[in-house]
Every structure is written in structure tokens, then in C-alpha cells.
C-alpha positions as CSV (number, residue, x, y, z in Angstrom):
1,M,-58.4,226.0,24.8
2,E,-59.6,222.8,26.5
3,V,-61.0,220.2,24.2
4,I,-63.6,217.9,25.7
5,Y,-64.9,214.6,24.2
6,W,-68.6,214.7,25.0
7,N,-69.2,211.0,25.1
8,E,-67.6,207.6,24.8
9,K,-68.9,207.1,21.3
10,I,-66.6,209.8,19.8
11,E,-63.6,208.6,21.8
12,K,-64.2,205.1,20.5
13,F,-64.6,206.3,16.9
14,I,-61.2,208.1,17.1
15,K,-59.5,205.2,18.9
16,N,-60.7,202.8,16.2
17,L,-59.2,204.7,13.3
18,D,-56.1,203.4,11.6
19,P,-52.9,204.7,13.1
20,E,-52.1,207.2,10.4
21,T,-55.6,208.7,10.4
22,S,-55.7,208.8,14.2
23,M,-52.4,210.7,14.2
24,R,-53.8,213.3,11.8
25,V,-56.9,213.7,14.0
26,D,-54.6,214.3,17.0
27,R,-52.6,216.9,15.1
28,T,-55.7,218.8,14.1
29,R,-57.1,218.6,17.6
30,E,-53.8,220.1,18.9
31,V,-54.3,223.0,16.5
32,L,-57.8,223.5,17.9
33,E,-56.4,223.4,21.4
34,R,-53.7,225.9,20.5
35,V,-55.7,228.5,18.5
36,G,-59.3,227.9,19.7
37,H,-61.8,230.1,17.9
38,L,-59.2,231.2,15.4
39,I,-58.9,227.8,13.7
40,D,-60.0,228.1,10.1
41,M,-59.7,226.4,6.7
42,P,-58.3,224.0,5.8
43,D,-58.5,222.6,9.3
44,S,-61.9,223.7,10.3
45,K,-65.2,224.9,8.7
46,S,-68.4,226.3,10.2
47,L,-71.5,224.3,9.5
48,G,-73.8,227.1,10.8
49,R,-75.7,227.7,14.0
50,G,-72.6,227.1,16.2
51,L,-71.5,223.8,14.8
52,F,-68.1,223.3,13.3
53,E,-66.2,220.4,11.7
54,L,-62.5,219.5,12.0
55,R,-61.4,218.4,8.5
56,I,-58.9,215.6,8.5
57,H,-57.6,214.8,5.0
58,G,-55.6,211.7,4.0
59,K,-56.5,208.2,2.7
60,K,-59.8,208.7,4.5
61,Q,-61.7,212.0,4.8
62,V,-62.6,212.2,8.4
63,R,-64.9,214.8,10.0
64,I,-65.0,215.5,13.7
65,L,-67.9,217.8,14.7
66,Y,-67.6,220.2,17.6
67,L,-68.9,223.3,19.2
68,F,-67.7,226.0,21.5
69,K,-69.3,226.7,25.0
70,N,-67.8,228.5,28.0
71,N,-64.4,228.9,26.3
72,K,-64.2,225.1,25.7
73,A,-64.4,223.0,22.6
74,Y,-66.8,220.1,22.9
75,V,-66.1,217.3,20.4
76,I,-69.5,215.6,19.8
77,H,-69.5,213.4,16.7
78,G,-67.1,211.8,14.1
79,F,-67.5,210.0,10.9
80,I,-65.7,209.0,7.7
81,K,-67.0,211.2,4.9
82,K,-67.9,209.3,1.7
83,T,-69.9,211.9,-0.2
84,G,-69.8,215.6,-1.0
85,K,-72.3,216.5,1.7
86,I,-72.7,215.4,5.4
87,S,-75.5,213.0,5.6
88,L,-78.8,214.1,7.1
89,R,-78.5,211.3,9.7
90,D,-75.1,212.6,10.9
91,M,-76.3,216.2,11.0
92,A,-79.5,215.2,12.9
93,Y,-77.4,213.3,15.5
94,A,-74.9,216.2,15.8
95,R,-77.7,218.8,16.3
96,K,-79.3,216.5,19.0
97,I,-76.0,216.3,20.9
98,Q,-75.3,220.0,20.4
99,K,-78.6,220.7,22.1
100,E,-77.5,218.4,25.0
101,V,-74.2,220.2,25.4
102,V,-75.8,223.7,25.3
103,E,-78.3,222.6,28.1
104,L,-75.9,220.6,30.3
105,A,-72.4,222.0,29.9
């Protein structure tokens, strides 16, 4: 499955991670490319309404949010998770970008 980074912001976020965390993100992204919709815990989790998170564990808990459209995975947002729940700000941003992808992709 093709994985597409929706904007420069997500590419920059991943590029600026420390080397070990960046390597973990790449490995998890490769799993997504290989198995597509079949990816599941512990690598991925549904957030509902068509939004999913790649779960990268290590020194930092990184979350990469993505969605599927036209047999492609669109990576739309990333952040370092510091609490038990995803912040309202991160979810609002992800839902806004999700709407863009659905309309434009």
C-alpha cells in the first residue's frame, strides 16, 4: 500500500525526531505499507470515524495519525504523546486535515 505524507509539517516532524525514534517510525510505516488495512495492535489503533494512529513505543511515545482513501494511507499528523489521551487540539487538527484529504485526495 502506498503511504503518502499529506503535508510538509508531518514530514518535518518525523525528520526532526531523534535517530532511534525516527528509525522506529520508519519500521512501523513499513509495516503499514506491507499489510495496509490489516495492520493492528500494537502497531496501529483506530481512533474512530476513519482515523487511525501508528503507535511508536520507545524512549518517546510517538503517535502518527493517518487515514485510508482510495487504497492509499495518508499520514496527516504526528506528535509526542505525553498523557494518557490525545489532546483535543491534536484531535481537532487531525479531523480538519482528515476532512481536507477526503475532499481533495
